N, C-alpha and C positions, 0 to 999 in steps of 0.2 A: 629187249632193247637195254642198253646200260644207261646205266640212274646218269651217267653224265649225261647221253645222248639224252634223256628223258628231262632237262632239266634245258636244255637248249632247243628242241623238239615245244615246249611250253613256251619259253618266250618267243619263239615265230607266230605259235598259235594265239599270242594275245592280239596278234592284229588283224579282224576281221576277213578280211580278203582272201590270208592266208589260211585264217580257220574253215573258210567256206570250200575253198578248194579244198584243203584234208577231207574234210567231212563227207560229200559230194561224191569225193573219189568211190569208182563203181566196186571194189572189193577191197577186201584185207590186205589183198598183197599190194595190190596200189596202194595204198596208206602205207604200208611200208617203207615202198622205193620213194613215195613225197617226203616220208622223213626224214630218210637214209640222206637224200637230197638238202635237204634244212640243213642237217648234221655237218654232212661234205662242206656246205660252202660256209659252215664256218669253222671247220676244224683240218679240213682239208689233207687226212692222210690219208694213208696204202691202206690202212685196214676198213675203213670206212670205203672205201672206193671199188676196196673190195667186195664187202659184205653188197653194197650197191649192184654189182655186178654178178654175182651170186641170186640176188632176189630178182633182177630184171629178167633175167632167164623161167622165171615164175610166172608171171606176166599173160594172161592173153592180150587175144586182140580189141573188144571193146576195153580194155585198161589204155593198152597202149592210143587208140584213139584219144582214151581223154586226156592222157599226158601232153597228147597232141596239140588241144585246143588250148594249153596254158605253156607251151614251150618258148620259145624263141632263139636266136641265133643259129649257132650251130647247132645245138640239141638240136633246136626244131629240126632239120634235115638228116638227126640221126634217127631220129623216133619217124619220120615218113618211111625211111626206109625198111624199118623196121617194119612198119606197119604193112609196106608192098612186098615184103620176104613171108607176113603170114597170110596176104591174098587177101589183103582189105582195102577199102576205099576210103580218101579223106572226108 
């Protein structure tokens, strides 16, 4: 992860709720997606979005189910659809 990204991630992780969400992720790949999501929310660049899309391809069902629990809005629907594609349940 780029140094610039690490600084943003560390700022997010100062919040105990976000830290718990990040630390309890079921895998390192899921943590990477969460971290990139934090960074994207700050910078909103195509580069980060591309990295996020690549990282999401490595997630397994349990990761998606974890992300679903904490998602909201349109993101929750997108995650739900991915869980269904993988044959999982909510």
